[in-house]
DRENDREN-672407 format. One record per residue (C-alpha): z, x, y. Coordinates in steps of 0.25 Angstrom, whole numbers, plus 2048, in hexadecimal, padded with zeros to 3 digits. Example, Ala and Ser with C-alpha at 12.3 -4.5 7.8 and 13.67 -1.06 7.14 Angstrom:
BEGIN
81F8317EE;81D8377FC;
end
This chain:
BEGIN
86BB06687;873B07679;86EB16677;872B1B686;880B14682;881B1B677;87CB2967D;886B27688;891B2467E;88FB31676;88DB38683;89CB33688;8A1B3667A;89CB4567B;8A1B49688;8AFB41684;8AEB4B677;8ACB56681;8B8B5268A;8C1B5367F;8BEB6267A;8C1B64689;8CEB60687;8D9B6A685;8DAB6A677;8CDB72676;8D6B7E677;8DAB7B669;8D4B8B663;8E0B9365D;8E1B9E667;8EFBA1661;8F8B9B658;907BA2656;90CBA664B;91BBA664F;91CB9D65A;91BB8F659;91CB8A668;90CB8F66E;8FDB8F66B;8F2B95672;8E5B8F66F;8D6B90675;8C9B8A675;8BAB9066F;8B4B97679;8BEB96684;8C9BA3688;8D2B9968E;8E0B96685;8EAB8C683;8F8B8E681;8FFB8267B;910B8367B;916B78673;927B75673;92BB8067D;937B7A67E;944B76675;942B68672;934B67675;92CB5D66D;91DB5E66C;91CB65679;90FB6B67C;90BB74688;8FDB7968A;8F9B86695;8EAB88695;8E7B9669A;8DBB936A1;8D0BA26A0;8C4BA56A4;8C0B986AF;8C2B906A0;8C6B816A5;8D1B7A6A1;8CDB70697;8CDB6269C;8DAB59697;8E4B66696;8F0B6269E;8F7B6E69B;8FBB7A6A2;8EFB846A7;8EEB916AC;8E3B986B2;8E1BA66A9;8EABAE6A4;8F8BAC6A9;8FABB96B3;905BB46BC;911BAF6B2;920BA96B5;927BA96A9;934BA36A8;938BA969B;93BBB869B;935BB968C;927BB4692;927BC169A;92CBC968D;91FBC1688;917BC5692;91EBD4692;919BD4684;90ABD6688;90EBDD694;90ABD169D;917BD06A5;90EBD36B2;90ABC46B0;918BC16B3;91CBBB6C2;928BB46C1;934BB26B7;93FBAA6B4;94CBB16B6;948BC06BA;955BC66B9;955BC26A8;946BCA6A6;946BD669E;936BDA6A0;935BE66A6;927BE16AB;92FBD76B2;93ABE06B6;931BEA6BD;929BDF6C4;937BD56C7;935BD66D7;926BD06D7;92BBC56CC;930BB76CE;93DBB26CA;93BBA36CA;948B9F6C5;94DB966BA;953B8B6B3;954B816C0;952B8C6CB;942B8E6CA;93BB956D8;930B8C6D7;92BB936E4;92ABA06DC;923B9A6D2;91AB956DC;917BA16E3;917BAA6D4;90ABA36D5;90ABA36C4;900B9F6BB;908B9C6B0;917B976AF;91DB9B6A1;929B9069F;933B8D693;93AB82691;949B8068B;94BB72686;942B6D68F;936B70697;939B7B6A2;93FB756B1;933B7E6B5;927B766B0;926B6A6B9;926B726C7;91CB7B6C0;913B6E6BE;916B696CC;910B776D1;905B786C7;909B866C1;907B876B2;911B8A6A7;912B8A69A;91EB8B690;922B99687;92BB9267B;92DB9E675;93BB9D675;93BB9066B;935B98661;93DB9B655;935BA864F;939BB6657;929BB8655;926BA965A;92DBAB668;925BB966A;918BB2666;919BAC673;914BB767A;906BB5675;905BA767D;90BBB0689;901BBA686;8F5BAD685;8FBBAB692;8F8BB8699;8EABBA692;8F1BC4687;8F1BBD67B;8EDBC9674;8F7BD1678;902BC7674;8FCBC4669;8FCBD4665;90BBD566A;90EBC9663;908BCF656;911BDB657;91EBD8659;91ABCD64D;917BDA645;924BE2648;92CBD4646;926BD1639;926BE1633;935BE1638;93ABD4631;934BD8624;937BE6624;947BDF627;944BD661B;941BE2612;94CBEC613;957BE4618;963BE160D;96CBD8615;96BBCE621;979BD162A;97EBC2630;97CBC163F;982BBA649;97CBB5655;97EBB3663;98DBAF66A;995BA4670;98FB9B67A;99AB95680;9A2B8D675;998B8E66A;98EB98664;980B94663;979B98655;96AB98653;964B90648;95EB9963C;950B98642;953B9C650;94DBA9656;958BB1656;95CBAE648;94EBB1642;94EBC0649;95BBC1641;954BBD635;949BC5636;952BD1639;958BD162B;966BCA631;96CBBB62E;96FBB1637;97FBAE635;97CB9F637;96FB9C633;975B8D62D;96FB8B63B;961B83637;961B79644;958B8064A;960B82657;96BB8A65B;979B83658;986B8665D;992B8A655;9A2B8B658;9A8B9865A;9AFB9764D;9A3B97646;99DBA364E;9A9BAC64B;9A7BA863B;999BAB63D;99CBB9645;9A4BBD63B;99BBBB62F;990BC3638;98BBD1635;986BD2644;984BCA650;97ABC7658;977BC5667;986BC066B;983BBC67A;982BC4685;98DBD0680;988BDD682;995BE467A;99FBE0671;9AABDF67C;9A1BD5684;99EBCD675;9AEBCD673;9B0BC6681;9A5BBC67E;9ABBBA671;9B9BC066E;9BBBB6662;9AEBBE65A;9B5BCC65E;9BABCD64E;9ADBC8648;9A7BD163E;99ABD4645;9A3BD7652;9AEBE064C;9A2BE8644;99ABE8653;98DBE264B;98ABDB658;97BBDC65E;977BD566C;968BD3672;96CBD7680;967BE6680;95BBE268A;962BD9694;95FBD86A3;96ABD96AD;966BCB6B2;96ABC56A4;95CBC669D;95BBCB68F;94EBD268A;952BCC67B;94FBBD681;943BC4687;939BCF67F;942BCC675;93DBC0671;92EBC5673;931BD266B;93ABCA65E;934BD7656;93DBE065E;949BD765E;948BD564E;948BE564E;955BE5657;95ABDC64C;957BE4641;95DBEF646;96ABE7648;96ABE163B;964BEC633;964BF963C;960C02630;952BFA632;950BFF641;951C0A649;94CC05657;955C02661;95ABF6665;952BED670;958BDF673;967BE166A;972BE966B;97EBEE665;98ABE766B;997BF266C;
end
């Protein structure tokens, strides 16, 4: 009896160990660990073709939020105990709630998988525009069309959160429609934002294509950054943005836009903001900064100096306005009010950097502007 009891104990122990191996954390082998991005990773398991996309803290203020998407391939089963989102195979029908998500798919030639979007008129992608009659516009904010979302039969909905979870999430759970958050906008590094294309490439089964495209972008970006640092003798002072209501918001020194300015050979004029977030300044301080700046960059929606003078009449006698050194990122705007700078520009930081180098050090760049325009 004693021997039988011991044998039974060991059988139970072994079975228990086997069950532990079946839980979701067997997918811990590194498949792709980002170099620049902080918000995602891709893992797998030895001998398995399925993978797991892990997304962390995908909205502002998130603290230790971890979301997982299991991509089940080749008939492999979802691990016991896994309580994240699951898709069966590579996603072929996608609803994208952000235009940057579309740009990431566009970068690897996969916009054909997009069956629904949020705000069709704001999108610049030629692949989406060419199919606009067959793509559903599911709405935005508090006006989502859930009947349309269901009728589109998506394999996956790509979400984003601002100050919390998307308002769509709870309804998608109720409808049992898989989703995952894409947190590119929280990345501070220009290359970190673009690296999220690898996450989307994994979702559609094209990770190698995503890695290759991102490697090309990284190489272009770093080569131009290095060239600028070696050949420039001066860094122009750069003022950024325009008033919003009664305040003028100035980004932090580690902000995405500021890093681009710095890498392009400019000097952000409000470098004292080390807070980690944008801060409002009053019009008097903004005027003084604009008066001291050599270049005024991205002044709201102004398409000309006349429009800027109407929006900011007190600033027409600042040095950068009088010299005409004012540039905006609105060259590729849509009729519906979209701006491709915030769409494909996020995925192509090397091209954005080249635009800025042309503004700050025109002798180093021969190519025409892609996203920026000189206001006249």
